[in-house]
N, C-alpha and C positions, 0 to 999 in steps of 0.2 A: 497482540502484536500489530503494530501499525501496517497499513497497506504498503507493501513492498513494490508493487507494480508501477509506480511513478517515482520520477526524481532520479537524481544521479546517486552513485554510491557514496559519494561524499557525505550524503545526508545520514547514512547509516554508520559511519565510522565510530566506533566505540559502542555500537548497539549490540545487544545480546539476545539470544532466543533459546528456548529449551529444545530438548531433543524432540518432544512432541510437536512443537511449533514448526521446527525445521521439517519434520516429516510430512505435516499437513501442507506446508508451503510448497514442498517439492513433489507432492503426491506419491510418497514412498512410505515405506514401513519404518518404524523406529529401530528395529535391527539393522535396516540398510544405512539409516543415519550412523549408527555406531560403526559400521564397516567404513563409511566415508570418512569418519573421525580417524579410525585406526590407520587408514591409508594416507591420511594427510590431505585429502581432497577438500575437506572443509575443516576448519580450525576451531579448536577449543580454547576458551579463555580461561587462564589460570589466575589466581587460585579458584577452585571450585566454590560454588554457593556454600554458605555456612551449613545448609542442610545436605550437602553432598551432591546436590543436583548439578549436572553438567551445564555449563554455559557456553554456547556456540557463538562465534563471531558472524554477525549478520552479513558482513561484507563477502566473507568467504562463501556463504550459502548463496548469495546473489551471483557471485562469480560463477559457482558451480552451475546454477540454474541457466545462465547465459550461455555457458559452454555446452550444455546439453541442448539448449534450444538451437544453437549453431549447427551442432552435429545432426540433429533431426532435419534442419533446413537442407543441409548438404545431401542427406539421404533422400529426402523427398525430391530434391532437384534432380538427382541421378535417376530416380525412378521415372520421373516425368520425361527425362530425355530418352530412357529406354522405351517408354510408351510411345513416344513420337517416332522413334526409328521403326517400331513394329507396325505403325499405321501406314508407313510409306512403302 
């Protein structure tokens, strides 16, 4: 899988990855990727691979990663504010 950390999401339109690749990229388990697929948070590309392998839309994986990163940043910012209030 190509390096997804650089460039815009337009670069990835039409690109696919496997469950294992998505799990590695997001630092989660393969069962968690299946849960994300089932919930619609990341998207499967149909039809499936001729071997029955699930193909995942790279743009949806990248969008999920960015949403998670933003949520982490909000949490960390809130924690920093709490720490500053406690110091005063």
